[in-house]
C-alpha positions in Angstrom: -23.9 -12.6 -22.4 -20.4 -12.5 -22.3 -20.6 -8.7 -21.7 -23.0 -9.0 -19.6 -21.7 -11.6 -17.5 -18.4 -9.4 -17.1 -19.4 -6.0 -15.9 -21.9 -8.5 -13.2 -18.5 -10.2 -12.0 -16.1 -6.5 -12.4 -15.6 -3.4 -10.3 -17.3 0.2 -10.6 -14.3 1.7 -9.8 -11.7 2.5 -12.5 -8.5 0.6 -13.4 -5.7 1.4 -14.2 -3.8 0.7 -17.0 -1.4 -2.1 -16.2 -5.1 -3.8 -14.8 -4.4 -1.8 -11.4 -7.3 -0.2 -8.9 -5.2 2.4 -8.3 -2.7 4.2 -9.6 1.4 3.7 -8.3 3.7 6.9 -7.4 6.6 6.0 -6.7 8.2 7.7 -3.5 10.9 7.2 -1.4 10.8 7.9 2.4 12.2 6.3 5.1 9.4 5.2 7.5 9.2 2.5 9.9 7.6 -0.5 10.8 5.8 -2.6 13.6 4.8 -6.0 13.4 4.0 -8.2 16.5 5.7 -6.2 18.7 9.3 -5.5 16.8 10.5 -2.5 14.6 12.1 -2.5 11.2 13.4 0.5 9.4 12.1 0.2 5.9 12.1 2.5 2.7 8.6 3.1 0.8 9.0 2.6 -2.9 5.7 3.2 -4.1 2.5 4.1 -2.1 -1.4 4.1 -4.1 -4.4 4.4 -2.4 -5.4 1.0 -1.8 -1.4 0.3 -0.4 2.1 0.3 -0.4 5.5 -0.6 -1.3 8.6 -1.3 0.8 11.6 -2.4 1.7 11.5 -3.7 5.4 15.2 -4.8 6.9 15.6 -7.5 8.9 12.7 -9.0 8.7 12.3 -11.9 6.8 9.8 -12.4 4.0 7.7 -15.1 6.0 5.5 -12.0 6.9 2.7 -12.9 4.5 -1.5 -12.3 5.8 0.6 -10.7 8.6 -0.9 -8.1 9.8 1.8 -4.8 9.8 1.4 -0.8 11.5 3.8 1.7 8.8 5.2 4.3 10.3 5.2 6.7 7.1 6.0 10.9 7.6 4.0 12.2 11.3 1.0 10.9 9.2 -0.8 8.5 11.9 0.0 4.6 11.7 -1.1 2.3 8.8 -2.2 -0.9 9.3 -1.9 -3.0 6.6 -1.7 -6.7 5.3 1.2 -8.2 3.6 -0.2 -9.6 0.5 3.2 -10.9 -1.7 6.6 -10.0 -0.7 10.0 -11.2 -2.7 13.8 -10.9 -1.1 12.5 -8.0 1.0 10.3 -5.9 -0.5 6.8 -6.5 0.2 3.5 -5.0 -1.3 1.1 -4.0 1.8 -2.6 -3.8 1.4 -4.3 -0.9 3.7 -6.5 -2.6 6.1 -6.9 0.4 7.9 -9.3 3.1 5.9 -7.0 4.5 4.5 -10.2 7.0 2.6 -10.1 8.9 6.4 -7.0 9.3 6.6 -6.9 12.9 6.0 -3.2 13.3 5.6 -3.0 10.2 3.7 -5.1 11.8 0.8 -3.1 14.7 1.0 -0.1 13.2 -0.1 -1.4 10.5 -2.6 -2.9 14.3 -5.0 0.4 16.2 -4.2 1.8 13.3 -6.0 -1.6 13.3 -8.0 -0.6 16.4 -9.1 2.6 16.4 -9.6 2.7 13.3 -12.3 
């Protein structure tokens, strides 16, 4: 009975070893973030199919649940929601459909093949 309930409430998506839905790939490169019309320099820490972790300079850590636009490389802008922060590091969940962003999917595929 408990096993049946657990299966009913869990996702069909496979989980990675740490219990997350998507594998995180370390990537460190500059990017830019916009929030409420202001632009901030940022550096990526890691990325997955579902989100990205960034160090954002000068924004402050009070941006929880704020929508941010991320400009990474020459990709089309990615819209994400801040899910957690610690000092200047933010964990962001993609709001825009990252599965339809070919550039992002190609980046993740290249990181996956190199790991």
